[in-house]
C-alpha positions in Angstrom: 42.1 -17.3 24.5 45.1 -19.1 23.5 48.6 -17.7 22.9 48.8 -17.5 19.0 52.3 -17.4 19.2 52.4 -13.7 18.7 55.0 -11.3 20.4 54.4 -8.1 22.1 55.5 -5.0 20.0 55.0 -1.4 19.7 51.5 -0.9 18.0 50.1 2.5 16.9 46.4 2.3 18.1 45.4 5.0 15.6 46.5 2.6 12.8 45.1 -0.6 14.2 41.7 0.8 15.1 41.3 2.5 11.7 42.1 -1.0 10.1 39.5 -2.7 12.6 37.0 -0.3 11.4 37.8 -0.7 7.8 37.2 -4.5 8.3 33.8 -4.0 10.0 32.8 -1.6 7.4 30.1 0.2 9.4 26.9 1.8 7.7 27.6 5.2 6.5 24.8 6.3 8.8 27.1 5.6 11.7 29.5 8.1 12.4 32.7 7.0 14.0 35.0 9.4 15.9 38.7 8.5 17.0 40.9 10.4 19.4 43.6 11.3 16.9 46.2 10.8 19.5 45.8 7.4 20.8 48.7 6.1 22.2 51.3 3.6 21.0 51.1 0.4 23.1 53.3 -2.7 23.7 51.1 -5.6 23.2 50.3 -8.7 21.1 48.6 -7.1 18.1 46.1 -10.1 17.5 44.8 -9.7 21.0 44.4 -6.1 21.0 42.8 -6.1 17.6 40.3 -8.6 19.1 39.2 -6.2 21.7 38.6 -3.3 19.6 37.0 -5.6 17.0 34.7 -7.0 19.5 33.8 -3.5 21.1 33.5 -1.6 17.8 31.4 -4.3 16.1 29.0 -4.7 18.9 28.5 -0.9 19.1 27.6 -1.1 15.4 25.6 -4.1 15.5 23.5 -3.1 18.5 23.1 0.7 17.6 19.3 -0.2 17.2 18.7 3.1 15.5 19.1 4.2 11.7 21.9 6.6 12.7 24.2 7.0 15.3 27.7 7.8 16.8 30.7 5.8 18.1 33.5 7.5 20.0 36.9 5.6 20.5 39.3 7.5 22.9 41.3 7.2 26.1 42.4 8.8 29.2 45.5 8.1 31.6 44.6 7.1 35.1 47.1 6.1 37.6 49.5 4.2 35.5 47.0 2.8 33.1 45.7 3.7 29.8 41.8 3.9 30.1 40.4 3.3 26.6 36.5 3.5 25.9 34.2 2.9 23.0 31.1 4.7 23.4 27.9 4.7 21.3 24.6 6.3 21.1 22.6 3.4 20.7 19.8 1.4 22.7 21.9 1.2 25.9 21.9 -1.6 28.6 20.0 -2.0 31.6 22.1 -1.8 34.8 21.2 -5.2 36.0 22.9 -6.7 32.8 26.3 -4.7 33.3 28.2 -7.8 34.7 26.1 -10.4 32.4 27.4 -9.1 29.3 30.9 -10.1 30.1 30.0 -13.8 30.8 30.4 -16.4 28.1 27.6 -17.1 25.8 25.5 -14.2 27.2 23.5 -12.1 25.0 20.8 -9.7 25.8 19.0 -10.4 22.5 17.1 -13.6 21.7 19.2 -16.0 19.8 16.9 -16.0 16.8 17.1 -12.1 16.5 20.8 -11.9 16.5 23.8 -13.7 15.1 25.8 -13.1 18.1 27.4 -16.0 19.8 27.9 -14.4 23.2 31.5 -14.8 23.4 32.8 -11.4 22.1 32.7 -9.5 25.5 33.9 -12.5 27.2 36.8 -12.8 25.2 37.4 -8.9 25.7 37.4 -9.4 29.5 39.9 -12.4 29.3 42.5 -10.5 27.1 42.3 -7.5 29.2 42.7 -9.4 32.4 45.5 -11.3 30.8 47.4 -8.0 30.2 46.7 -6.8 33.8 43.7 -4.5 33.1 40.1 -4.5 33.8 36.9 -3.9 31.7 33.4 -2.5 32.6 30.4 -0.7 31.1 28.3 2.2 31.9 25.0 2.7 30.1 21.6 4.6 29.9 18.8 2.8 28.2 17.9 4.6 25.0 20.9 6.9 25.4 24.0 4.6 24.6 26.7 2.5 26.4 30.4 3.1 27.0 32.6 0.3 27.4 36.0 1.0 29.3 39.1 -1.1 29.4 42.4 -0.5 31.0 46.0 -1.5 30.0 49.0 -0.9 32.2 51.3 2.0 31.0 54.3 1.1 33.1 56.6 3.7 31.6 53.9 6.1 30.8 56.2 9.3 31.1 58.7 7.7 28.7 56.2 6.1 26.3 55.9 7.6 22.9 52.9 9.1 21.6 51.9 9.8 18.2 52.6 13.5 17.3 
């Protein structure tokens, strides 16, 4: 992940996530629910866009069922925004939780997927560069939830959408 020369600026995550979903164009059978009050964060747009793009497109790509739901939201935890992208897809076995964040790792054979195995490694790198962390919880046949944190240094003063 190289610095694309972008600058940190205030970004309304509701608009950014909506734009990402429009670009992904998921099938109509996948219902996507977005927390209507995602925060405004001060980050480099291209990088945070890559994080949401990779997490949401993975949730769509690996749904593994004709229909499903993806939820996008956040909580506030000890000076951090804790974001999540949750799906009702096929899930991931616990023994693979760390592996999915390693570069060139996929859990699907190469001939069955167009994945390069770099998406989650990029997510991890971007989140860590911003002082956060990323992890997954999952239950096979019930879905996965990918979490990531971003520091919220002046949380009590930050502006939230109405």
